[in-house]
C-alpha positions, -999 to 999 in steps of 0.1 A, spaced: -195 -21 29 -177 -8 2 -146 -22 -11 -105 -17 4 -72 -11 -6 -46 -5 22 -16 18 11 13 2 13 17 18 48 -1 -10 65 16 -39 40 46 -20 55 49 -28 92 29 -59 82 55 -73 78 84 -53 97 66 -53 134 54 -84 146 27 -67 169 10 -51 152 3 -82 124 -17 -95 149 -31 -70 161 -42 -55 125 -51 -98 118 -84 -103 123 -92 -61 112 -79 -76 76 -93 -110 79 -128 -91 78 -123 -71 56 -102 -98 35 -135 -106 7 -136 -69 -5 -100 -64 -3 -83 -46 -33 -49 -47 -41 -28 -22 -60 -1 -27 -85 16 9 -67 19 -10 -36 27 -42 -56 55 -20 -63 60 -8 -30 66 -37 -19 98 -54 -45 114 -25 -46 122 -31 -13 130 -56 -5 166 -66 3 165 -105 7 148 -142 -5 129 -144 25 117 -109 26 109 -114 -5 85 -145 -5 70 -126 24 56 -91 7 45 -122 -24 26 -139 3 11 -109 1 0 -99 -26 -1 -134 -48 -38 -143 -34 -55 -112 -50 -32 -119 -81 -50 -155 -83 -83 -138 -77 -77 -110 -99 -84 -82 -75 -55 -62 -89 -61 -26 -92 -37 -6 -121 -41 29 -113 -39 49 -153 -20 76 -165 -55 101 -156 -56 94 -113 -17 95 -114 -22 130 -123 -46 134 -102 -29 119 -69 -4 142 -78 -30 169 -74 -40 151 -43 -11 152 -28 4 188 -36 -32 199 -20 -26 174 11 10 184 16 0 227 18 -23 218 45 -2 194 65 32 214 75 43 179 91 44 165 54 52 198 32 92 192 38 90 153 26 71 156 0 92 184 -20 105 178 -53 127 204 -48 136 195 -5 
């Protein structure tokens, strides 16, 4: 099995939806030995917290990855490539096109 990297869009429902968290937990635990966390996810989680409780919940998700040194930080080149990929996807998916445009 390859390494895993979950997007923020997976972690947010874990924090917000107890049913989702409970249903996703077995899948998450199965892949945990191969799972990494991105600095981008950490930033996005922290940017969204509004209370000390939420900050602690977010930290409970990323701190284990920090302890075992499984944090991935994308380089500038990777960020540029990601922008190109997102633009390509948005061009192909009308639902995404309007929400991802800079001039919207």
